[in-house]
N, C-alpha and C positions, 0 to 999 in steps of 0.2 A: 370559020369562025378561030380566031387564033388566042390559046390560052397561054399565059405567061408564068414563070413561076422564077421568082428572082430569089438570089441567095440571102439568108437574114442577115441583118447588118447589126443587130442589138448585141451588145458584148455578152458572151456566156449563151446566147441561144444556139442550140444545136441541130434542131429539128427543121425539117423542110417539108413544103406544103404537099409535095405531091412526090410519090416512091415511084421507081419505075413499073411495078405491078401495075398501079393503077393508071399511070401515063398509056401504057399498051392497050388497056381498057378503053381509055377515051378516044385513042386514036383510031383503034378500030371501029368505034363508032361514027368516025368519019371526022373528028376535030383536029384542028392542028395544034400541038404542043409546042411550046419554047421554053427551055430552061436555060439558066445564065450558069454559065462555067462554073464548077464548084459549088453548086446551090446543095447539093446532097453530101458533100463530102465528110462533114462531121457526122453525118448518121450514116457512114461506110456505103453509101451508094456514089458510085463512079459516073463520071459523064458519059464511059464507054457503055454502061448499062442502061443511061438514057438513051442513048443513040438507038441499042439494040430494041428498046421498046418503041423506038418510031419517033423521041423526040429530036427536035434541033437544038443545038447547045448556042447558045449566044454569047459570045466572049465579054460583053459588058451590059449593066445595068440599064444606061440611058437608051443603047439600041433596044433592049428587051421592052422595057415599057413602052416607047414610041410607037410601037407596031403591036401592043397588045389591045385586044378586044376585052378581055377577062383576064384581070390578075389575080392570082391566087397566093397567099401568105400567110405565114403563122402568126408573126407579130404585126401591129400597127405601124404604118410609115413613120419614119422619124428622120432628123437632120442627119445628114451624111457628109464628115468632114472630106473624104476620099472624092467623092462625089461632087462635092462643093453644092449641094441642093438638098433640099428635104425631098424624100421621095414621094411624098403626093404629088411635089411639082412635076415629076417627071411621068405620072402617068397621064396617058393621052385624055384629052378633054372628052368627056362621054363616055368614057370606057366605064367598065364595072370592075370593083374590088369586093373580095371576100376574104377575111381575114378575123383572130381573134381584136375586135375593136372596143370592148367595153361596152356597158350599157347605157353610158352618159355620152351622146354626141356634142358635150361643149369642150371637147379636147382639141389641141393645136391642129392635130390629124385630121380629126372631123371637119373644122372649119376649112381647112386647106382643101379636102376633098370636095367638099360643097361648092367651093369658089371655084372649081374646076368642074362642075356639073358631072362629076362622078356619081355614080350609083354605088352606095357602101353596103355592104351586108355585113353583120356582126355576126361570130360563131357563137359569143355569148346569149345572144337573142333566142336561139333555137325554143321553140316553144315545147312544153312537156306533153305532148300527145302523140299516140303509139307510132303513126307514120313516120315520125319525125326522130324516132330512137336511133335509126342508122346514121344519122347525121349530129347525133348529140357528142359532139367533142369536149364538153366539160366533162361529163361522165367518164370518157376515155383517157382523159389527163388525170382524172381522179383513181381510176384504177392502177395506173401507173404509179401515184403517188403513195397509194395504200400500200400496195406492193413493197416499194422502196423505202417506206418507213420502217417496217418490220426489219429489213435487211440493216437500216441505219443501227434501230436500237439493239438488235443481236450483234452487232459488230461492237457497238460501245459497252454492252454489258460484260462484265467480267465472269459470267457464268455461261454455263450451256444452256439451250433451250429446251433438248427433250430429256426425259428420263434416261440415264443410262445405267445398265447394271454391268459393272466392271470388277476385277479384278480387285480393285481398291476400295470395293463397296458400292453401295448404291447412290446414285448422283441424282438430287428430286429436280424435276422441272421446272425451269422458270414461269412465274406468273404474270401474264401480259392481259393488261387491263385496256380495252378499247373504248375511248369517249365519244359516242357517235357512230350511228352503224346506215350510213348512207353507202354510197357508193367506193369511196373511199375506207371508210370505216369496214363494209364487208370485205374488201379486198385484205385490208390488214388481218382480219379476223382468218381468214381462210389462209393465209401465207404463215401468221403465227402458228396455227394448229398445224401446217405441213411440216412445220420445224420441230413441232413436237412440244410447244409450250402448253400450259393450262391455262385457257382464255377466257375471261368475264366481257361482259360488254353493256353499255347502257344507251339506252335513247329514250327521247319522250313520248315518241308515236309508237303506240299499240301494233300498228302494221307491221314493224319491223321485227318483233319479237320472234316470229317463227322462222324469220330468215336467219338472224342471229344463231337461233338453234340447230337448224338445219345444217350450220357448218361445223357443230360440234363445240360450240361455245356455252356459256351460261349465261343467261340473261339475268341480269339484277336490275332493282329497283321497280319490281311491277307496281309497286303501291304508288309510283308517280307516274304511270302511263294516262294520257289525256288525251282524250280525240280530239278535244276544242285545242291541243296544242299545234294541231297541222292545218297550214295554211294552203292557198290554191296552189297547184301544182306539186303538191306534196312536201312542201318545203316546212320547216317547223317554225310557228309563230314565236316573237319574243316572248320570253315568261315572265309573270309577275314577281315583285321582289318576294314574297312569300314561296312561290315555286321554285323562285333561283336560291334562297335560303337551304330548302329542302334538298335540293339537287347538289347542292356544294357540299352539304353536310355527308350526302350518299358517296359523292367521290372521294371526300375526305378518308373515309372508310374505308373504301377500298384500296386508296392507293397507300395507306398503310401495308397492306399485305402484298403489294404488286412490285415486281422488277422491272416493269417496262410499260410506259404508258403510253399510248397514241391516242393524241387528243385532235377532234376533227370537227369540233361543235362551231357553226357558224350561223349566222342570219342574215339573209339577204338584205343587201342594204346599208348594214350596221357594223361597227365594231364588234369583233368576236368577243363574246361575252368571257368573263374572266371566271372561270370554274376552278382555278388551282389556285388560290392564294399562297402568300409566301409561307403564312401560318402551317398549310397543308404540307408545303415543300418540307419545311422543317421536321415534320414527323413521318416523313419516308425513312424508307431503307438505306443506308450509307450504300452508295454503289448504285443505286435505282437509276434509271432513265427515263425521261420525257421526250417525245417525239412530236412537238406541237407543229401540226400542218396546220392550223390557224394562225400562224406566225406572219403570214404578209397581210393578215387585216387585222393585226395587232396582237394576236395570241391568246389561246384560252389560259395560259400560265401567268401571273402576274409575271413572272422574272424573265419571263422570253425576250430574246433580243433578235431580232428578223435577220436572218441571213448568219446568225452568229452561233455557236456552241457555248455555252457557260457551266461552269460548277458552281452551286450555291448550295450550302449545307448539307456537301457531300453528295448533291445530286446532279447529275449532268443532264441539262435541258438543250434539246437541239432544236434550233429554229429554223429549219430549211425553207427556202421559197424556190418556187419553180423547179420541183423536182423531176419533172417530165422532160426536163434536158439531161437529166442524168442517164435516163434510157433512151437515147434519141432513135434507136433503130426501131424498135416497136412503138413508140409514143408517135415517129412519123408515119409508121404504117398506119396506123388507127386513126391518127388527124387527116391522112391522106384519103381514106375510105369515107371518113365524115363530110370532108369537103367537096369529094366530088358527089356526093349523095345528093348535097344541096345544090351543086349546081346542075347535075342534070334534072333534079326537081324542076329547075326554070327553064330548060331546054325544050324546043319543039320543033322536029325537023331540022335540028343540027344547028339553030341559032336561038340567041337568048328571048325568050319569051316571057314577061313580068306580068304574071297575074295577081294582082294585089287583092283578088279575091280570094284567093289560097291564104290562109293563114301563115303558114311556112315564110313565104314570101314576104307578107305583108308584116309580122313580128320581126323578122331579122333585119328588113331595111332601115337603115340609117340615115341615109341621105339620098334624095332623089329628085332631079332637075332641079336644081338648084336650093332646095328645101333641107331643113334638117327635120326628120321627124320623130326625133327620139330625144329625150332627156330635157335640160332646162335651155339648151340651145334652141328648141323648136320654136319658141316664143319669139327668138328675135328674128328669124327669118322670114323673109318677104314670101310673094307668090300670088298668083290670082286664084284662091281658092284651093280646095283639097284635089289633089293626085286623083284621078281616077281610081275607084276601088279602096281609097284611103281615106280613114275619118282626116279631118284638119288636125295640124300638130298641136300639142297641148306642152304646156311649160311645166308640167309636173316632173319632178325627180323621178330618175328609174333608179333602181338599187344599183349600186356600185359593182364593177367587177373587174377583176385583173385581167391585164393585157397578156398575163403569161398562160391564163387558161390554166391556171392553177389554184387560183384564189377566188373561185366562183363557186356559187352554190349547186350540189350535184343533187339530182332528183331523189325522192325518197326520204329524204332524212336532213337533219340540221348541217349534215357534212358539206364541208365546202374547200375542196384540196385542188 
């Protein structure tokens, strides 16, 4: 069976689906791996490194796609002017694709994949179960985002993070407030603490309080903890207007004392809640910094502009998107391990064996045998009854997710980065 790894062509995307380390393991297991020339260059993985790992280097995308049984990508297929075609149209009919495809199969890419009878699996759809943890690419990318967010905040803030005893006197440590204690939030807490900041954090779910405290941060807002705020899979439910008002007041009180705020609060399938209105920003210290990791889904701050840094009322508001691309080496390494674990879960005796009784296979599959199985597009596709092991497709909308892999909910919390 031949695995293909194309070069990502979406502007700004620096990650690669497989790194040489993972390629070597797959080749050792008896699989053939082909990598498009230059696929890992932006993540510093050379063609020679792939050759040494046992991969075949293919000069162009058309040749690569045409011979592939399984295509592993980071981002969804898109139209390419240099190729003169949509990437989905280049994938061999009946082949399999695994990538960040989102949770709604109504996209142009999904429709094209379905038309070509491609079986497509979405990395955003990995179920929140123990045996799927090693496949959870959203958590991997959230780890990257949480780490980088603090570095961005520290680089922007005009102060030291740690307490310093100098000949010029004592320098007080920076105060960091992390809003949302999921994967990204916890990584932000750990990073800020390593840099020496005094860190506080808040989340609506009681289960994360001990995790926050174990990292050396102070958990605030005990009075707002609510077991009923936790939905299936560990996500946070959307709060009532009264709860939102209390949360906004808590946030406003903490932000007045904070130098850097890392905001990560999101609700799956909905626009990110506004937790930092303009009135609160006005009351923050001049020179303070907000790093809004929910920017891709609208932002937690009313003044956030996705993909842009702005200064309002003396406060710098960073609205980064797709932060994982800023650390492509480790982001690729983590994603490579995630996607290869999903692939290996579907292999039997060196061949693809799709067992739809397996929850992981069933829940991640977006298109199969000419049918869209997830999202609003499912109702519009035909077929002679359900695929073996799968329920009949429904037309119910699935929660939206970003194809960058950094704008989707992470397990444990409201965090989604």
